[in-house]
C-alpha positions as CSV (number, residue, x, y, z in Angstrom):
1,M,-32.1,10.9,-4.0
2,N,-31.2,7.3,-4.4
3,S,-32.9,4.9,-2.1
4,I,-30.7,2.8,0.1
5,S,-31.9,-0.7,0.7
6,K,-31.9,-2.4,4.1
7,S,-29.8,-5.1,2.6
8,D,-27.1,-2.6,1.6
9,I,-27.1,-1.1,5.1
10,D,-26.9,-4.5,6.7
11,K,-24.0,-5.6,4.5
12,N,-22.1,-2.4,5.0
13,F,-22.6,-2.5,8.8
14,G,-21.6,-6.2,8.9
15,K,-18.4,-5.5,6.9
16,I,-17.3,-2.6,9.1
17,L,-18.1,-4.4,12.3
18,R,-16.2,-7.6,11.1
19,D,-13.2,-5.5,10.0
20,F,-13.0,-3.7,13.4
21,R,-13.5,-7.0,15.3
22,I,-10.5,-8.5,13.4
23,K,-8.5,-5.3,13.9
24,N,-9.2,-5.7,17.7
25,K,-8.0,-9.3,17.5
26,L,-11.3,-10.7,18.7
27,T,-12.9,-13.9,17.6
28,Q,-16.7,-13.9,17.0
29,E,-16.9,-16.1,20.2
30,Q,-15.0,-13.6,22.3
31,L,-17.1,-10.7,21.0
32,S,-20.4,-12.6,21.6
33,E,-19.3,-13.0,25.2
34,K,-18.5,-9.3,25.6
35,L,-21.8,-8.3,23.9
36,G,-23.9,-10.9,25.7
37,I,-25.4,-12.1,22.4
38,S,-25.2,-15.4,20.5
39,L,-22.4,-16.4,18.3
40,K,-25.0,-17.1,15.6
41,Y,-26.3,-13.5,15.8
42,I,-22.7,-12.1,15.5
43,S,-22.2,-14.3,12.4
44,R,-25.5,-13.1,10.8
45,I,-24.7,-9.5,11.4
46,E,-21.2,-9.7,10.0
47,N,-22.5,-11.6,6.9
48,G,-25.1,-8.9,6.3
49,N,-27.9,-11.4,6.8
50,N,-29.4,-9.7,9.8
51,G,-29.9,-6.1,10.9
52,V,-28.4,-4.9,14.1
53,K,-30.5,-3.5,17.0
54,T,-29.6,0.0,18.0
55,Q,-28.5,-1.1,21.5
56,T,-26.4,-3.8,20.1
57,L,-24.8,-1.4,17.6
58,I,-23.9,1.0,20.3
59,N,-22.4,-1.8,22.4
60,Y,-20.4,-2.9,19.3
61,M,-19.1,0.6,18.7
62,N,-18.0,1.0,22.4
63,I,-16.3,-2.4,22.5
64,L,-14.6,-2.1,19.1
65,G,-13.9,1.7,19.1
66,V,-16.0,2.4,16.0
67,T,-17.4,5.9,15.6
68,P,-20.8,6.7,14.2
69,N,-19.1,8.5,11.3
70,T,-17.4,5.3,10.3
71,I,-20.7,3.4,10.4
72,Y,-22.9,5.9,8.5
73,A,-20.4,7.7,6.2
74,P,-21.0,5.5,3.2
75,F,-24.7,6.5,3.2
76,I,-24.4,10.3,3.7
77,T,-24.8,11.8,0.2
78,D,-25.1,15.5,1.3
79,K,-21.5,16.7,1.2
80,E,-22.1,19.5,3.7
81,A,-23.8,17.2,6.2
82,G,-20.9,14.8,5.9
83,T,-18.4,17.4,6.8
84,N,-20.5,19.4,9.4
85,R,-19.0,18.6,12.8
86,K,-21.1,20.8,14.9
87,A,-22.9,18.8,17.5
88,L,-26.5,19.4,18.3
89,R,-26.9,19.8,22.0
90,L,-30.2,19.3,23.8
91,A,-30.8,21.1,27.1
């Protein structure tokens, strides 16, 4: 299995989040207000210079309409796992 670097993940997340922000016609400033995080942090995330906290990522996805599949698809190498749509449900 090929190892995926944190830098690769950060850059991919940043590109996807930037593309969806633009698609939603939001400026970085507008998004920072909606997320309650600094404009500088938004910029660093979108440029792939900063990782994104899980809570922030979930808020991003909810505001921009991004699915987990969109975020993680480039990193899923197991073809069966990538197409398996069964949800694991916890009681």
